[in-house]
Residue frames as qw, qx, qy, qz and C-alpha x, y, z in Angstrom:
[[0.764, -0.173, -0.618, 0.069, -0.66, 24.18, -40.72],
 [0.384, -0.731, 0.267, -0.496, -1.04, 24.76, -36.95],
 [0.556, 0.137, -0.758, 0.311, 1.16, 22.84, -34.54],
 [0.639, -0.663, -0.062, -0.385, -0.52, 22.12, -31.20],
 [0.390, 0.332, -0.726, 0.460, 1.88, 21.76, -28.24],
 [0.645, -0.510, -0.569, 0.001, 0.75, 20.11, -25.03],
 [0.250, -0.885, 0.130, -0.371, 0.72, 22.26, -21.97],
 [0.860, -0.458, 0.155, 0.162, 2.90, 19.70, -20.12],
 [0.770, 0.240, 0.145, 0.572, 5.55, 19.85, -22.76],
 [0.119, 0.825, 0.025, 0.552, 5.40, 23.68, -22.63],
 [0.523, -0.817, 0.149, -0.189, 5.94, 23.74, -18.90],
 [0.895, -0.205, 0.201, 0.341, 8.77, 21.23, -19.15],
 [0.586, 0.477, 0.087, 0.649, 10.56, 23.49, -21.81],
 [0.152, -0.881, 0.025, -0.448, 9.98, 26.56, -19.68],
 [0.769, -0.615, 0.163, 0.061, 11.40, 24.77, -16.62],
 [0.865, -0.004, 0.153, 0.478, 14.41, 23.68, -18.57],
 [0.364, 0.698, 0.076, 0.612, 14.97, 27.14, -19.94],
 [0.423, -0.848, 0.088, -0.306, 14.71, 28.58, -16.44],
 [0.863, -0.405, 0.187, 0.236, 17.21, 26.00, -15.06],
 [0.744, 0.323, 0.163, 0.562, 19.57, 26.79, -18.03],
 [0.148, 0.802, -0.011, 0.579, 19.42, 30.48, -17.70],
 [0.597, -0.781, 0.116, -0.143, 19.86, 30.23, -13.93],
 [0.879, -0.141, 0.156, 0.427, 23.07, 28.10, -14.55],
 [0.522, 0.498, 0.097, 0.686, 24.41, 30.82, -17.02],
 [0.119, -0.812, -0.007, -0.572, 23.43, 33.70, -14.82],
 [0.390, 0.098, -0.735, 0.547, 24.64, 31.93, -11.68],
 [0.542, -0.406, -0.013, -0.736, 21.17, 32.51, -10.11],
 [0.011, -0.254, 0.912, -0.322, 21.48, 30.19, -6.92],
 [0.582, 0.127, 0.534, -0.599, 17.80, 29.65, -6.32],
 [0.805, 0.418, -0.176, -0.383, 17.24, 28.41, -9.95],
 [0.395, 0.466, -0.791, 0.042, 20.42, 26.26, -9.74],
 [0.239, -0.148, 0.842, -0.461, 19.12, 24.68, -6.47],
 [0.730, 0.262, 0.284, -0.564, 15.71, 24.08, -7.97],
 [0.687, 0.496, -0.470, -0.248, 17.37, 22.42, -11.01],
 [0.189, 0.346, -0.893, 0.219, 19.63, 20.16, -8.80],
 [0.467, -0.002, 0.687, -0.557, 16.63, 19.12, -6.70],
 [0.755, 0.377, -0.052, -0.534, 14.76, 18.32, -9.84],
 [0.559, 0.488, -0.665, -0.085, 17.51, 16.06, -11.03],
 [0.064, -0.254, 0.874, -0.410, 17.84, 14.38, -7.67],
 [0.630, 0.187, 0.448, -0.607, 14.06, 13.82, -7.55],
 [0.777, 0.423, -0.265, -0.383, 14.05, 12.40, -11.12],
 [0.320, 0.427, -0.838, 0.119, 16.89, 10.07, -10.31],
 [0.328, -0.059, 0.773, -0.540, 15.07, 8.77, -7.15],
 [0.749, 0.296, 0.257, -0.535, 11.81, 8.26, -9.07],
 [0.592, 0.545, -0.547, -0.229, 13.78, 6.52, -11.87],
 [0.197, 0.317, -0.902, 0.219, 15.12, 4.11, -9.31],
 [0.402, 0.047, 0.649, -0.644, 11.88, 3.67, -7.43],
 [0.682, 0.314, 0.034, -0.660, 9.21, 3.28, -10.11],
 [0.545, 0.338, -0.704, -0.304, 10.55, 0.48, -12.18],
 [0.169, 0.071, -0.946, 0.266, 10.58, -2.10, -9.34],
 [0.407, 0.214, 0.500, -0.734, 7.24, -0.79, -8.11],
 [0.633, 0.376, -0.223, -0.639, 5.69, -1.40, -11.55],
 [0.400, 0.260, -0.872, -0.110, 7.20, -4.79, -11.75],
 [0.032, 0.068, 0.881, -0.467, 5.72, -5.79, -8.53],
 [0.548, 0.326, 0.259, -0.725, 2.34, -4.37, -9.43],
 [0.593, 0.351, -0.541, -0.482, 2.49, -6.32, -12.64],
 [0.277, 0.092, -0.947, 0.135, 3.30, -9.56, -10.73],
 [0.267, 0.158, 0.619, -0.722, 0.48, -8.70, -8.37],
 [0.578, 0.343, -0.104, -0.733, -1.86, -8.39, -11.27],
 [0.575, 0.296, -0.714, -0.269, -0.80, -11.74, -12.62],
 [0.320, 0.114, -0.893, 0.296, -0.39, -13.80, -9.53],
 [0.183, 0.183, 0.696, -0.669, -3.23, -12.73, -7.28],
 [0.012, 0.382, 0.846, 0.372, -6.62, -13.77, -8.44],
 [0.265, -0.331, -0.101, -0.900, -9.47, -11.38, -8.76],
 [0.694, -0.456, -0.495, -0.255, -11.70, -13.85, -6.82],
 [0.615, -0.238, -0.488, 0.573, -9.31, -13.69, -3.74],
 [0.093, 0.080, -0.158, 0.980, -9.45, -9.86, -3.65],
 [0.454, -0.337, -0.343, -0.750, -13.18, -9.90, -4.10],
 [0.704, -0.385, -0.597, 0.006, -13.59, -12.47, -1.33],
 [0.595, -0.336, -0.408, 0.606, -11.32, -10.78, 1.21],
 [0.198, -0.268, -0.060, 0.941, -11.65, -7.12, 0.18],
 [0.059, -0.299, -0.621, -0.722, -14.82, -6.96, -1.84],
 [0.407, -0.424, -0.165, -0.792, -18.44, -5.96, -1.24],
 [0.823, -0.364, -0.378, -0.216, -19.09, -8.94, 1.07],
 [0.588, 0.119, -0.534, 0.595, -15.93, -8.57, 3.21],
 [0.472, -0.797, -0.375, 0.033, -16.28, -7.30, 6.75],
 [0.316, -0.936, 0.153, 0.037, -14.10, -5.33, 9.17],
 [0.779, -0.334, 0.375, 0.376, -11.25, -7.62, 8.65],
 [0.618, 0.587, 0.280, 0.441, -10.80, -6.20, 5.17],
 [0.015, -0.962, 0.069, -0.265, -10.03, -2.81, 6.67],
 [0.629, -0.683, 0.359, 0.096, -7.55, -4.25, 9.12],
 [0.835, 0.106, 0.374, 0.391, -5.80, -6.12, 6.30],
 [0.484, 0.713, 0.120, 0.493, -5.25, -3.13, 4.11],
 [0.286, -0.927, 0.200, -0.136, -4.11, -1.11, 7.08],
 [0.783, -0.387, 0.409, 0.265, -1.52, -3.83, 7.82],
 [0.713, 0.437, 0.343, 0.427, -0.65, -3.78, 4.02],
 [0.139, 0.946, 0.076, 0.281, -0.32, -0.04, 4.03],
 [0.498, -0.827, 0.258, 0.042, 1.89, 0.00, 7.07],
 [0.800, -0.179, 0.431, 0.378, 4.46, -2.17, 5.23],
 [0.575, 0.757, 0.203, 0.235, 4.62, 0.18, 2.19],
 [0.443, -0.464, 0.147, 0.753, 7.77, 2.02, 1.22],
 [0.289, 0.205, 0.519, 0.778, 7.85, 4.82, -1.27],
 [0.165, 0.304, 0.264, -0.900, 4.83, 6.81, 0.04],
 [0.574, 0.528, 0.321, -0.537, 1.84, 7.76, -2.10],
 [0.323, 0.576, -0.593, -0.460, 3.91, 7.21, -5.27],
 [0.114, 0.120, -0.986, -0.031, 3.77, 3.49, -4.56],
 [0.278, 0.282, 0.773, -0.497, 0.31, 3.39, -2.87],
 [0.538, 0.463, 0.046, -0.703, -1.80, 4.88, -5.68],
 [0.482, 0.317, -0.711, -0.402, -0.76, 2.18, -8.24],
 [0.053, -0.029, -0.963, 0.264, -1.29, -0.57, -5.63],
 [0.351, 0.353, 0.548, -0.672, -4.79, 0.97, -4.72],
 [0.544, 0.405, -0.268, -0.684, -5.71, 1.21, -8.46],
 [0.357, 0.201, -0.902, -0.137, -4.77, -2.54, -8.78],
 [0.059, 0.171, 0.862, -0.473, -6.81, -3.48, -5.73],
 [0.447, 0.424, 0.258, -0.745, -9.84, -1.57, -7.07],
 [0.526, 0.374, -0.542, -0.538, -9.53, -3.12, -10.55],
 [0.296, 0.114, -0.948, -0.006, -9.40, -6.51, -8.92],
 [0.507, -0.456, -0.677, -0.274, -12.77, -6.06, -7.00],
 [0.321, -0.257, -0.591, 0.694, -11.81, -4.41, -3.67],
 [0.002, -0.855, -0.516, -0.058, -14.69, -2.16, -2.43],
 [0.277, 0.746, -0.010, 0.606, -13.96, 1.51, -2.65],
 [0.480, -0.824, 0.132, -0.269, -13.97, 2.14, 1.10],
 [0.905, -0.263, 0.167, 0.290, -11.26, -0.55, 1.50],
 [0.642, 0.467, 0.109, 0.598, -9.21, 1.11, -1.26],
 [0.054, -0.861, 0.026, -0.504, -9.60, 4.57, 0.43],
 [0.753, -0.642, 0.143, -0.026, -8.57, 3.11, 3.70],
 [0.871, 0.102, 0.124, 0.464, -5.51, 1.69, 2.01],
 [0.388, 0.657, 0.029, 0.646, -4.48, 5.17, 0.57],
 [0.318, -0.855, 0.077, -0.402, -5.11, 7.02, 3.84],
 [0.859, -0.490, 0.112, 0.095, -3.40, 4.39, 5.94],
 [0.797, 0.192, 0.063, 0.568, -0.33, 4.35, 3.61],
 [0.203, 0.752, -0.048, 0.626, -0.03, 8.09, 4.26],
 [0.406, -0.745, 0.169, -0.501, -0.18, 7.94, 8.04],
 [0.798, -0.450, 0.355, -0.183, 0.90, 4.63, 9.46],
 [0.762, 0.468, -0.429, 0.132, 3.94, 3.25, 7.44],
 [0.870, -0.399, -0.169, 0.236, 6.09, 1.42, 9.85],
 [0.616, 0.157, -0.072, 0.769, 9.44, 3.33, 9.13],
 [0.010, 0.546, 0.004, 0.838, 7.77, 6.64, 9.59],
 [0.665, -0.659, -0.218, -0.276, 5.96, 5.57, 12.71],
 [0.811, -0.265, -0.172, 0.492, 9.27, 4.66, 14.22],
 [0.385, 0.312, 0.005, 0.869, 10.78, 7.90, 13.08],
 [0.347, -0.671, -0.154, -0.637, 7.75, 9.84, 14.63],
 [0.784, -0.571, -0.239, 0.037, 8.13, 7.86, 17.97],
 [0.723, -0.095, -0.197, 0.656, 11.78, 8.55, 18.23],
 [0.157, 0.328, -0.015, 0.931, 11.05, 12.39, 18.04],
 [0.412, -0.447, -0.043, -0.793, 7.62, 12.85, 19.54],
 [0.359, -0.269, 0.738, -0.504, 7.52, 9.81, 21.82],
 [0.117, -0.056, -0.975, -0.180, 6.08, 6.40, 21.89],
 [0.151, 0.473, 0.726, -0.476, 2.97, 7.38, 23.79],
 [0.325, 0.538, -0.044, -0.776, 2.09, 10.21, 21.33],
 [0.258, 0.234, -0.769, -0.536, 2.48, 7.86, 18.34],
 [0.048, -0.216, -0.974, 0.055, 0.24, 5.25, 19.91],
 [0.181, 0.578, 0.497, -0.621, -2.40, 7.71, 20.83],
 [0.310, 0.459, -0.350, -0.755, -2.27, 9.28, 17.25],
 [0.176, 0.086, -0.926, -0.321, -2.62, 5.76, 15.76],
 [0.000, -0.339, -0.890, 0.306, -5.37, 4.81, 18.04],
 [0.280, 0.626, 0.309, -0.659, -7.39, 7.90, 17.08],
 [0.209, 0.514, -0.457, -0.695, -6.39, 8.16, 13.48],
 [0.002, -0.067, 0.954, 0.291, -7.01, 4.59, 12.29],
 [0.185, 0.540, 0.794, -0.207, -10.79, 4.39, 13.22],
 [0.259, 0.724, 0.103, -0.630, -11.31, 7.86, 11.66],
 [0.049, 0.365, -0.711, -0.599, -9.59, 6.72, 8.50],
 [0.061, 0.208, 0.968, 0.130, -12.03, 3.73, 8.30],
 [0.162, 0.675, 0.582, -0.423, -15.07, 5.94, 9.11],
 [0.192, 0.675, -0.187, -0.688, -14.08, 8.67, 6.62],
 [0.027, -0.207, 0.857, 0.471, -13.57, 5.95, 3.98],
 [0.119, 0.419, 0.897, -0.073, -16.98, 4.46, 4.54],
 [0.175, 0.739, 0.334, -0.559, -18.55, 7.90, 4.46],
 [0.082, 0.530, -0.505, -0.676, -16.78, 8.83, 1.21],
 [0.072, 0.037, 0.939, 0.333, -17.85, 5.62, -0.37],
 [0.139, 0.613, 0.736, -0.252, -21.60, 6.24, 0.60],
 [0.157, 0.761, 0.036, -0.629, -21.46, 9.98, -0.63],
 [0.018, 0.421, -0.670, -0.611, -19.67, 8.98, -3.89],
 [0.161, 0.226, 0.953, 0.122, -22.14, 6.24, -4.45],
 [0.201, 0.709, 0.522, -0.430, -25.06, 8.59, -4.00],
 [0.108, 0.697, -0.244, -0.665, -23.48, 11.10, -6.43],
 [0.050, -0.188, 0.850, 0.490, -22.84, 8.37, -9.02],
 [0.184, 0.466, 0.864, -0.036, -26.62, 7.23, -8.70],
 [0.169, 0.763, 0.283, -0.556, -27.68, 10.81, -9.21],
 [0.080, 0.574, -0.462, -0.671, -25.71, 11.24, -12.30],
 [0.145, -0.010, 0.932, 0.333, -27.16, 8.09, -13.98]]
C-alpha cells in the first residue's frame, strides 16, 4: 500500500523540522524565520475570522440584483468609482481584498470592475495613502493617485477584453 503525501504537507513538515533544528542548534536566521512565521500565523488567525464573517454577511444581506445593477454588465463609469471608494476603505490588504473580489464576481459584478477593485485595494487604501503622504509629501501622493487610478481602470478594461477573447477562442 502506497501512502501519498501532499506537497503542501511535505513543505510544512520540512519547514517545521528546519525551525526545530535551528532552535536546537541556535541558528539565528532559522530562529528568526520561525518567530516571524508564528507572528504571521497569529496575525492571520486574528484577521481572517472577522473577514470571513463579514463576507458571509455580505453574501446573505446584499442582493445579487443590486450588485448586477450597480457593478454588472450594464453599469457605467460610476461602478469603477464605487469600487475604488470601496477599496480605499479596506484594511488587511490583498488578504481581505481577494475574498471580497470573489464575492463581488459571484454576485454578478463585471470582471473589469472586480479587477479595478483588486488593483485599487493594493494602491489607494486610505491608511496607506496617509502614511505615504507623510513620508513623500501630499503633492506626490495626489499626483500618483491622479495618474494611477485612470491607469487601473484602463488596465482592468483591457484585461477583461483580452481575457474574454481568450475565453471565446477556447470554446
